[in-house]
Phi, psi and omega in degrees: 000138185256136181265155179289148179299136177082358182283321183299312178297324179294316178297320179296318179295319178296319180296318179295316179299317178297319179297320179294318179297314180296319181294320182287335179272352180080008179280150178263145181286160176303166186297338178288140180284140177291158180294147182305325182294331183288333184249002182299130177082357179267133174227150177246134179282142178295141179291136179257118180292150178293152179289138177296152180260132178289137178239162178305143181096357176077008180262145180247116182296137177075008180288136181282138175283165182307329180282356178097353181271151178264126182246140175289159177302141183240140178273153174267354177273126178298159180234162178224139177276129179233175175297330180284334183139183179284127182241158172285142180278359177210161178283141177292157178306140176085001179293130183293143177234132181308137182306132179064014175287143179255146176297134183249163173304138177298137178294173182300326180271157179299146179209156175280333179190157178214137182220161172237130182239140179274063179204166181285160182304312183297317179298315182293317180298316179296319179300314181294319178302312181294317181295319180286326175296326178294338178268004177102000179278155179249141178282124174270319181194139168236108187294157169289161179302136176279179183306322181271005180092357180289155173227154180235132178245120176249130181227163179219143176273193179298326179266136182301331181280356176263093181242154178224135175232128176240135176245131181244114183241128178294140181212094175055051179085354177241180178234126174273125182249122176244128185243131171244123177243120182298147179300338178293351177261017190309321182279007183081354181270203178112000000 
């Protein structure tokens, strides 16, 4: 079969144009290989992945480990599963503590921290709400006093999985403070 004069260069140019459009759209060509004339002189530069961004705590999200696998950020604070959710077994660095509060015996249930403060429940609950809001957390709820005079403060960080619950229970003129910090707050952020 004989082709018309000037048709072959036009077909080659169309094939190159089509290949460029497909390459720029990220579409893959059909399984048949293009003719050598269609790809002559075309090269594709290797894609350069974006640089990971450093986050507080020195961890880089999505950073590949030496073996090539991507690992999520991991906390060095052990965790415990509770009915409320997975909690840190200790308070993260920088967690506010009521002035002059003393570390208390851990309650019977798991907690991230426990303190006793020489102040009333309302004063301590308000102080914690304000102190945690100053760190960027949002108040979800500060309960009205329960039957025994206790109050519960629920807060959340920037990430939904970073939650904090504090329970304030009156105890002989003082307030027992029990803190639950969700494992999602592991980097101290949130």
